[in-house]
Biopython code that builds the backbone (N, CA, C, O; Angstrom):
import numpy as np
from Bio.PDB.StructureBuilder import StructureBuilder

atoms = [
    (1, "GLN", "N", (0.816, -1.188, 0.000)),
    (1, "GLN", "CA", (0.000, 0.000, 0.000)),
    (1, "GLN", "C", (0.859, 1.251, 0.000)),
    (1, "GLN", "O", (0.524, 2.244, -0.645)),
    (2, "ALA", "N", (1.954, 1.200, 0.717)),
    (2, "ALA", "CA", (2.835, 2.365, 0.773)),
    (2, "ALA", "C", (3.383, 2.696, -0.609)),
    (2, "ALA", "O", (3.588, 3.866, -0.933)),
    (3, "LEU", "N", (3.623, 1.665, -1.429)),
    (3, "LEU", "CA", (4.139, 1.898, -2.781)),
    (3, "LEU", "C", (3.171, 2.710, -3.630)),
    (3, "LEU", "O", (3.589, 3.442, -4.527)),
    (4, "PHE", "N", (1.878, 2.581, -3.348)),
    (4, "PHE", "CA", (0.861, 3.312, -4.093)),
    (4, "PHE", "C", (0.464, 4.620, -3.419)),
    (4, "PHE", "O", (-0.416, 5.331, -3.906)),
    (5, "GLY", "N", (1.106, 4.936, -2.309)),
    (5, "GLY", "CA", (0.808, 6.177, -1.611)),
    (5, "GLY", "C", (-0.397, 6.101, -0.689)),
    (5, "GLY", "O", (-0.872, 7.124, -0.196)),
    (6, "TYR", "N", (-0.900, 4.878, -0.453)),
    (6, "TYR", "CA", (-2.034, 4.719, 0.455)),
    (6, "TYR", "C", (-1.535, 4.619, 1.887)),
    (6, "TYR", "O", (-0.407, 4.187, 2.122)),
    (7, "PRO", "N", (-2.365, 5.015, 2.846)),
    (7, "PRO", "CA", (-1.942, 4.875, 4.239)),
    (7, "PRO", "C", (-1.736, 3.398, 4.593)),
    (7, "PRO", "O", (-2.474, 2.526, 4.136)),
    (8, "VAL", "N", (-0.747, 3.148, 5.394)),
    (8, "VAL", "CA", (-0.469, 1.789, 5.843)),
    (8, "VAL", "C", (-1.312, 1.526, 7.084)),
    (8, "VAL", "O", (-1.235, 2.290, 8.047)),
    (9, "PRO", "N", (-2.119, 0.458, 7.084)),
    (9, "PRO", "CA", (-2.970, 0.186, 8.247)),
    (9, "PRO", "C", (-2.139, -0.211, 9.468)),
    (9, "PRO", "O", (-1.034, -0.739, 9.346)),
    (10, "VAL", "N", (-2.696, 0.057, 10.630)),
    (10, "VAL", "CA", (-2.082, -0.354, 11.884)),
    (10, "VAL", "C", (-2.847, -1.575, 12.371)),
    (10, "VAL", "O", (-4.069, -1.528, 12.516)),
    (11, "TRP", "N", (-2.142, -2.654, 12.622)),
    (11, "TRP", "CA", (-2.766, -3.895, 13.061)),
    (11, "TRP", "C", (-2.436, -4.151, 14.517)),
    (11, "TRP", "O", (-1.379, -3.759, 15.012)),
    (12, "HIS", "N", (-3.344, -4.805, 15.183)),
    (12, "HIS", "CA", (-3.119, -5.200, 16.570)),
    (12, "HIS", "C", (-3.604, -6.629, 16.726)),
    (12, "HIS", "O", (-4.770, -6.924, 16.460)),
    (13, "HIS", "N", (-2.730, -7.507, 17.150)),
    (13, "HIS", "CA", (-3.118, -8.890, 17.426)),
    (13, "HIS", "C", (-3.317, -9.011, 18.931)),
    (13, "HIS", "O", (-2.481, -8.558, 19.713)),
    (14, "HIS", "N", (-4.403, -9.608, 19.322)),
    (14, "HIS", "CA", (-4.711, -9.741, 20.743)),
    (14, "HIS", "C", (-5.001, -11.193, 21.067)),
    (14, "HIS", "O", (-5.182, -12.026, 20.180)),
    (15, "ARG", "N", (-5.038, -11.464, 22.320)),
    (15, "ARG", "CA", (-5.368, -12.816, 22.765)),
    (15, "ARG", "C", (-6.820, -13.116, 22.423)),
    (15, "ARG", "O", (-7.593, -12.205, 22.125)),
    (16, "LEU", "N", (-7.187, -14.376, 22.466)),
    (16, "LEU", "CA", (-8.563, -14.770, 22.211)),
    (16, "LEU", "C", (-9.460, -14.125, 23.263)),
    (16, "LEU", "O", (-9.201, -14.232, 24.462)),
    (17, "ILE", "N", (-10.491, -13.469, 22.814)),
    (17, "ILE", "CA", (-11.396, -12.781, 23.733)),
    (17, "ILE", "C", (-12.594, -13.676, 24.003)),
    (17, "ILE", "O", (-13.212, -14.204, 23.078)),
    (18, "ARG", "N", (-12.908, -13.838, 25.265)),
    (18, "ARG", "CA", (-14.007, -14.713, 25.690)),
    (18, "ARG", "C", (-15.020, -13.915, 26.503)),
    (18, "ARG", "O", (-14.706, -12.867, 27.067)),
    (19, "ASP", "N", (-16.248, -14.441, 26.549)),
    (19, "ASP", "CA", (-17.277, -13.785, 27.347)),
    (19, "ASP", "C", (-17.158, -14.224, 28.803)),
    (19, "ASP", "O", (-16.242, -14.960, 29.170)),
    (20, "GLU", "N", (-18.092, -13.764, 29.621)),
    (20, "GLU", "CA", (-18.026, -14.059, 31.054)),
    (20, "GLU", "C", (-18.186, -15.542, 31.363)),
    (20, "GLU", "O", (-17.838, -15.982, 32.459)),
    (21, "SER", "N", (-18.712, -16.331, 30.403)),
    (21, "SER", "CA", (-18.866, -17.777, 30.589)),
    (21, "SER", "C", (-17.675, -18.559, 30.051)),
    (21, "SER", "O", (-17.636, -19.785, 30.155)),
    (22, "GLY", "N", (-16.714, -17.863, 29.481)),
    (22, "GLY", "CA", (-15.546, -18.524, 28.928)),
    (22, "GLY", "C", (-15.671, -18.904, 27.461)),
    (22, "GLY", "O", (-14.737, -19.461, 26.883)),
    (23, "ARG", "N", (-16.817, -18.608, 26.855)),
    (23, "ARG", "CA", (-16.998, -18.903, 25.429)),
    (23, "ARG", "C", (-16.321, -17.817, 24.611)),
    (23, "ARG", "O", (-16.349, -16.641, 24.974)),
    (24, "ARG", "N", (-15.710, -18.224, 23.498)),
    (24, "ARG", "CA", (-15.052, -17.227, 22.659)),
    (24, "ARG", "C", (-16.087, -16.339, 21.984)),
    (24, "ARG", "O", (-17.195, -16.778, 21.678)),
    (25, "LEU", "N", (-15.715, -15.102, 21.759)),
    (25, "LEU", "CA", (-16.599, -14.168, 21.076)),
    (25, "LEU", "C", (-16.352, -14.297, 19.579)),
    (25, "LEU", "O", (-15.373, -13.775, 19.046)),
    (26, "ALA", "N", (-17.256, -14.999, 18.916)),
    (26, "ALA", "CA", (-17.126, -15.228, 17.479)),
    (26, "ALA", "C", (-18.516, -15.271, 16.866)),
    (26, "ALA", "O", (-19.466, -15.766, 17.472)),
    (27, "LYS", "N", (-18.617, -14.737, 15.637)),
    (27, "LYS", "CA", (-19.910, -14.741, 14.945)),
    (27, "LYS", "C", (-20.433, -16.158, 14.778)),
    (27, "LYS", "O", (-21.633, -16.398, 14.909)),
    (28, "ARG", "N", (-19.536, -17.103, 14.487)),
    (28, "ARG", "CA", (-20.004, -18.472, 14.252)),
    (28, "ARG", "C", (-20.558, -19.110, 15.517)),
    (28, "ARG", "O", (-21.248, -20.127, 15.442)),
    (29, "ASP", "N", (-20.269, -18.534, 16.674)),
    (29, "ASP", "CA", (-20.817, -19.015, 17.940)),
    (29, "ASP", "C", (-21.980, -18.153, 18.423)),
    (29, "ASP", "O", (-22.376, -18.228, 19.586)),
    (30, "GLN", "N", (-22.524, -17.334, 17.523)),
    (30, "GLN", "CA", (-23.648, -16.437, 17.799)),
    (30, "GLN", "C", (-23.371, -15.449, 18.931)),
    (30, "GLN", "O", (-24.271, -15.102, 19.696)),
    (31, "ALA", "N", (-22.135, -15.007, 19.030)),
    (31, "ALA", "CA", (-21.802, -13.984, 20.022)),
    (31, "ALA", "C", (-22.438, -12.661, 19.602)),
    (31, "ALA", "O", (-22.599, -12.390, 18.412)),
    (32, "ARG", "N", (-22.792, -11.854, 20.574)),
    (32, "ARG", "CA", (-23.362, -10.540, 20.264)),
    (32, "ARG", "C", (-22.296, -9.651, 19.650)),
    (32, "ARG", "O", (-21.143, -9.660, 20.083)),
    (33, "ALA", "N", (-22.679, -8.894, 18.654)),
    (33, "ALA", "CA", (-21.750, -8.001, 17.966)),
    (33, "ALA", "C", (-21.504, -6.743, 18.795)),
    (33, "ALA", "O", (-22.333, -6.356, 19.619)),
    (34, "LEU", "N", (-20.362, -6.118, 18.565)),
    (34, "LEU", "CA", (-20.075, -4.850, 19.241)),
    (34, "LEU", "C", (-21.148, -3.818, 18.936)),
    (34, "LEU", "O", (-21.540, -3.047, 19.812)),
    (35, "ALA", "N", (-21.625, -3.801, 17.695)),
    (35, "ALA", "CA", (-22.676, -2.841, 17.323)),
    (35, "ALA", "C", (-23.926, -3.071, 18.160)),
    (35, "ALA", "O", (-24.588, -2.112, 18.555)),
    (36, "THR", "N", (-24.256, -4.324, 18.433)),
    (36, "THR", "CA", (-25.423, -4.634, 19.264)),
    (36, "THR", "C", (-25.215, -4.116, 20.679)),
    (36, "THR", "O", (-26.109, -3.505, 21.265)),
    (37, "LEU", "N", (-24.034, -4.363, 21.219)),
    (37, "LEU", "CA", (-23.743, -3.863, 22.564)),
    (37, "LEU", "C", (-23.845, -2.343, 22.610)),
    (37, "LEU", "O", (-24.399, -1.781, 23.555)),
    (38, "ARG", "N", (-23.307, -1.675, 21.581)),
    (38, "ARG", "CA", (-23.373, -0.210, 21.537)),
    (38, "ARG", "C", (-24.815, 0.257, 21.417)),
    (38, "ARG", "O", (-25.206, 1.221, 22.074)),
    (39, "ASP", "N", (-25.625, -0.424, 20.573)),
    (39, "ASP", "CA", (-27.039, -0.068, 20.425)),
    (39, "ASP", "C", (-27.794, -0.234, 21.739)),
    (39, "ASP", "O", (-28.767, 0.475, 21.994)),
    (40, "GLU", "N", (-27.346, -1.166, 22.566)),
    (40, "GLU", "CA", (-27.970, -1.402, 23.869)),
    (40, "GLU", "C", (-27.479, -0.416, 24.925)),
    (40, "GLU", "O", (-27.903, -0.477, 26.079)),
    (41, "GLY", "N", (-26.582, 0.497, 24.530)),
    (41, "GLY", "CA", (-26.140, 1.542, 25.448)),
    (41, "GLY", "C", (-24.777, 1.330, 26.076)),
    (41, "GLY", "O", (-24.343, 2.149, 26.886)),
    (42, "ALA", "N", (-24.092, 0.253, 25.725)),
    (42, "ALA", "CA", (-22.767, 0.010, 26.301)),
    (42, "ALA", "C", (-21.765, 1.009, 25.729)),
    (42, "ALA", "O", (-21.735, 1.256, 24.523)),
    (43, "THR", "N", (-20.960, 1.567, 26.596)),
    (43, "THR", "CA", (-19.897, 2.480, 26.172)),
    (43, "THR", "C", (-18.641, 1.657, 25.867)),
    (43, "THR", "O", (-18.563, 0.489, 26.249)),
    (44, "PRO", "N", (-17.663, 2.251, 25.184)),
    (44, "PRO", "CA", (-16.403, 1.522, 24.989)),
    (44, "PRO", "C", (-15.795, 1.055, 26.317)),
    (44, "PRO", "O", (-15.251, -0.046, 26.400)),
    (45, "ALA", "N", (-15.887, 1.887, 27.342)),
    (45, "ALA", "CA", (-15.358, 1.498, 28.656)),
    (45, "ALA", "C", (-16.127, 0.303, 29.215)),
    (45, "ALA", "O", (-15.527, -0.592, 29.811)),
    (46, "ASP", "N", (-17.452, 0.279, 29.028)),
    (46, "ASP", "CA", (-18.260, -0.858, 29.480)),
    (46, "ASP", "C", (-17.820, -2.144, 28.787)),
    (46, "ASP", "O", (-17.684, -3.189, 29.423)),
    (47, "ILE", "N", (-17.600, -2.053, 27.484)),
    (47, "ILE", "CA", (-17.221, -3.234, 26.704)),
    (47, "ILE", "C", (-15.843, -3.727, 27.129)),
    (47, "ILE", "O", (-15.635, -4.931, 27.276)),
    (48, "ARG", "N", (-14.901, -2.807, 27.327)),
    (48, "ARG", "CA", (-13.579, -3.217, 27.808)),
    (48, "ARG", "C", (-13.696, -3.905, 29.163)),
    (48, "ARG", "O", (-13.015, -4.900, 29.412)),
    (49, "ALA", "N", (-14.546, -3.390, 30.034)),
    (49, "ALA", "CA", (-14.730, -4.002, 31.351)),
    (49, "ALA", "C", (-15.333, -5.399, 31.223)),
    (49, "ALA", "O", (-14.937, -6.309, 31.952)),
    (50, "MET", "N", (-16.290, -5.583, 30.302)),
    (50, "MET", "CA", (-16.894, -6.904, 30.082)),
    (50, "MET", "C", (-15.844, -7.927, 29.664)),
    (50, "MET", "O", (-15.958, -9.112, 29.975)),
    (51, "LEU", "N", (-14.822, -7.455, 28.956)),
    (51, "LEU", "CA", (-13.778, -8.337, 28.440)),
    (51, "LEU", "C", (-12.609, -8.485, 29.399)),
    (51, "LEU", "O", (-11.653, -9.207, 29.118)),
    (52, "GLY", "N", (-12.689, -7.802, 30.525)),
    (52, "GLY", "CA", (-11.612, -7.880, 31.493)),
    (52, "GLY", "C", (-10.438, -6.981, 31.163)),
    (52, "GLY", "O", (-9.340, -7.170, 31.687)),
    (53, "LEU", "N", (-10.663, -6.001, 30.295)),
    (53, "LEU", "CA", (-9.617, -5.045, 29.938)),
    (53, "LEU", "C", (-9.831, -3.782, 30.756)),
    (53, "LEU", "O", (-10.972, -3.368, 30.962)),
    (54, "ARG", "N", (-8.773, -3.174, 31.217)),
    (54, "ARG", "CA", (-8.922, -2.027, 32.111)),
    (54, "ARG", "C", (-8.988, -0.692, 31.407)),
    (54, "ARG", "O", (-9.815, 0.143, 31.773)),
    (55, "ALA", "N", (-8.166, -0.459, 30.429)),
    (55, "ALA", "CA", (-8.113, 0.866, 29.809)),
    (55, "ALA", "C", (-8.019, 0.720, 28.298)),
    (55, "ALA", "O", (-7.781, -0.366, 27.770)),
    (56, "ALA", "N", (-8.210, 1.826, 27.629)),
    (56, "ALA", "CA", (-8.093, 1.829, 26.168)),
    (56, "ALA", "C", (-6.649, 1.533, 25.782)),
    (56, "ALA", "O", (-5.722, 1.940, 26.481)),
    (57, "PRO", "N", (-6.457, 0.825, 24.670)),
    (57, "PRO", "CA", (-5.083, 0.550, 24.236)),
    (57, "PRO", "C", (-4.352, 1.832, 23.862)),
    (57, "PRO", "O", (-4.965, 2.801, 23.413)),
    (58, "VAL", "N", (-3.058, 1.826, 24.048)),
    (58, "VAL", "CA", (-2.226, 2.974, 23.694)),
    (58, "VAL", "C", (-1.805, 2.813, 22.246)),
    (58, "VAL", "O", (-1.264, 1.775, 21.863)),
    (59, "ARG", "N", (-2.050, 3.836, 21.441)),
    (59, "ARG", "CA", (-1.656, 3.781, 20.030)),
    (59, "ARG", "C", (-0.318, 4.459, 19.841)),
    (59, "ARG", "O", (-0.049, 5.514, 20.414)),
    (60, "ALA", "N", (0.508, 3.842, 19.037)),
    (60, "ALA", "CA", (1.845, 4.397, 18.783)),
    (60, "ALA", "C", (1.778, 5.495, 17.754)),
    (60, "ALA", "O", (2.804, 6.082, 17.410)),
]
sb = StructureBuilder()
sb.init_structure("model")
sb.init_model(0)
sb.init_chain("A")
sb.init_seg("    ")
for serial, (resi, resn, name, xyz) in enumerate(atoms, 1):
    if name == "N":
        sb.init_residue(resn, " ", resi, " ")
    sb.init_atom(name, np.array(xyz, "f"), 0.0, 1.0, " ", f" {name:<3s}", serial, name[0])
structure = sb.get_structure()
């Protein structure tokens, strides 16, 4: 992409994210989508807390 002058995406690999029951969050397992959680009123901080994450990731 850089060769064509397009912005280079920033990627982040994270550990497998699971719900409070230990099931992985995946569409094929009918996990609720982030958009659904947001539509239900969850804030980004709420979602991070649900996943056991404390703060927003630091971007370089």
